[in-house]
C-alpha positions as CSV (number, residue, x, y, z in Angstrom):
1,M,79.6,101.3,82.2
2,T,82.6,104.7,82.2
3,K,85.5,105.0,84.7
4,A,83.5,107.8,86.3
5,E,80.3,106.4,86.6
6,V,82.2,103.2,88.2
7,R,84.2,105.2,90.3
8,R,81.0,107.4,91.5
9,L,79.1,103.6,92.0
10,F,82.6,102.3,94.1
11,P,81.5,103.6,97.3
12,A,78.1,102.0,97.3
13,L,79.7,98.6,95.9
14,L,82.3,98.3,98.5
15,A,79.5,99.0,101.5
16,A,76.6,96.3,99.2
17,W,80.2,94.1,100.2
18,R,80.7,94.9,103.7
19,A,76.9,94.0,104.3
20,L,77.5,90.5,103.2
21,A,77.0,88.2,106.5
22,E,80.2,86.9,105.4
23,V,82.4,90.3,105.3
24,S,80.2,91.9,107.9
25,D,82.9,91.3,110.9
26,T,86.2,91.3,108.9
27,D,88.5,94.4,110.3
28,E,88.9,96.9,108.0
29,Q,92.6,95.4,107.1
30,Q,91.8,91.8,107.4
31,L,89.5,92.5,103.7
32,R,91.2,91.4,101.0
33,F,90.4,92.9,97.0
34,S,90.7,89.8,95.5
35,D,87.2,88.7,97.5
36,F,85.7,92.3,96.8
37,Y,86.8,91.6,93.2
38,S,85.4,88.0,92.7
39,W,82.4,89.0,94.9
40,L,82.2,92.3,91.9
41,R,82.7,90.0,88.8
42,S,80.0,87.7,89.8
43,A,77.6,90.4,91.2
44,H,78.4,93.8,89.0
45,P,80.1,92.7,85.9
46,D,79.4,96.1,84.7
47,A,81.2,97.3,87.3
48,I,84.7,96.0,85.9
49,R,84.4,96.2,81.9
50,F,85.3,100.2,81.4
51,R,88.3,101.7,79.7
52,S,91.3,102.9,81.6
53,V,94.9,103.2,81.4
54,M,96.4,100.9,84.3
55,G,93.4,98.3,83.9
56,P,89.8,97.9,85.7
57,R,91.3,95.2,88.0
58,E,94.0,97.9,88.8
59,D,92.0,101.0,89.1
60,L,89.3,98.9,91.3
61,E,92.3,98.0,93.7
62,Q,93.1,101.3,93.9
63,W,89.9,103.0,95.3
64,F,89.7,99.6,97.5
65,D,93.3,99.9,99.3
66,E,92.4,104.3,99.7
67,A,88.0,103.1,100.6
68,T,89.9,100.3,103.3
69,H,92.8,102.7,104.2
70,Q,95.5,99.6,102.9
71,S,96.6,101.8,100.6
72,W,100.5,101.1,102.3
73,R,100.4,98.0,101.5
74,N,101.2,99.7,97.8
């Protein structure tokens, strides 16, 4: 997948992860990128393999922080 493809899919991937029983009741500010990334690595490994200057993990973390309103942590 390309970075642009993953970026377009990101909201759906995040929503699928948020729908999991173990995550669905977690407050947005308590979500952990490492948990999301682990799930993504096992459930959608193609989504973590794209070319990026910063690196796929860093891009994904930035998108995660923006989507979960945690950008203040950076």
